[in-house]
N, C-alpha and C positions, 0 to 999 in steps of 0.2 A: 172359550178359545181366545177371546179378545184379552182376557186377563193373563193368560199364559204368554201370548205374544208381547204384551206390555211388560211382563215380568222378565222375559228374555231379551227385551230390547230388539225385537226383530226388524225394527225400522232402520237399524244399522247406525244409530247415533245415540250418544249418551252425553247429556249436558254436564257442565262443570259441577253443579251442586249434587246431581245424582251420582256422578263419579266419586265425589268426595264421600258421600254417604255410603256408597257401596264398598269403597276401600275401608272405611272405618268399621263397617259391619263385618267384612271379611277378616280384618285384623282381630276384632273382638271374638269372633267365632273360633279362629285358630288359637288364640290365647286360651280360651276356655277348653277347647279340645286337648291342647297340650297339657294344661294344668290338671285336668281330670286324669289323663293318661299317666302323667308323672306321679299322681297321688296313689294310683292303684297298681302301678308297675312293681312287680316283685324285685327283679334286678334293677336297681336304680341306674338309669342311663346318665351319661354326662350332660349336665344342664348347659354347659358351655357349647357343646356340640349342637344341641338343639337350637340355642340362640344363634349360633353361626349358620345354621340351616336357613334362617330367615334371609341372610344375604346370599348364600350359596347353597341352594337346595340339593345340589348334586353330591355334597359331602355326606348326606344321610344314606346314600345307597349302600356303601360298603358295610357300615354298622348294621343295617337292616338285613343284608345278605348273610352276615355272620351270626345273626340272632341277638346282637347286643342292643338292638333298638326295636321298640314296639311297632307293629304294622299300623297301628292307629295313628301314630305320629307321622309316618310316611304317607298314609292316606290323606290325613288332614293337610299336609304340605302340598301334595299333588292337587287336591281340590282347591286349595287356596290359590296356587299359582295358575291353575286353569281358569278360575273365575277372574283373577286379576288380569290375565292376558285378554280374556274375552271383553271385559269392560274397557281395557286400555285401547284395544283396537277400535272399539266404537267411539271412544273419547277422541282419539287421534283423528278419526274421520269427521267428527263433529267440529274439531278445531280447524279443519281444512288441510291437515297434514296428510302425508302418505300413511295409510293405515298400518303399514309394516313397522312403523315406529312403535306401535303398541307392543310388538314382540320384544322390545328392549326390557320390558318388565320381567322377562324370564331369563335374561342374561345375568349371570352372577356379578355382583357389585355394581351393575348399571341399573338394577331394578329400583333401588330407592330414589336415585336422582330422576330417573325416567317417570316414576310415579308422581313425584312432586312437580315435575315439569308439566305433566299432563293435567294435574290437579288445578293448576292456575293458568293454563293456556286459554286465551280468549276464544270465544265462539266465532266461527267464520261467518262473515256476512254474505248472504246469498244475493245474487244479482239476477237480472233477467236472462243473462247468458247461461245460467245453470239449466234453464229449460230447453236449451238447444242441444 
């Protein structure tokens, strides 16, 4: 049980190095999932659309509904952004910022700057007044 709570960061905070590592692992996993899906997909989807989906994931909804895009790409995009927001909220809390700032990683075109901003934000120094 302790390993699961450590894996899910149930303490509510993610430090800078862990956040950078998690984001890099998420990007690698999504790249691998998209590459495998594109290699085996019979109707070849538009690669530009999939690349644009990294900035604006909502553009993938219409092609998926019409059947032009594989469900695996949509599922990997959903999982990627879910895990990114989860880690970003915890990283914002660790930096001493309002944890709602972590939701900016799900906003189209604001996700990349927000991720870089959270990657290099300094950790909040704790004081004795945090115990009160």
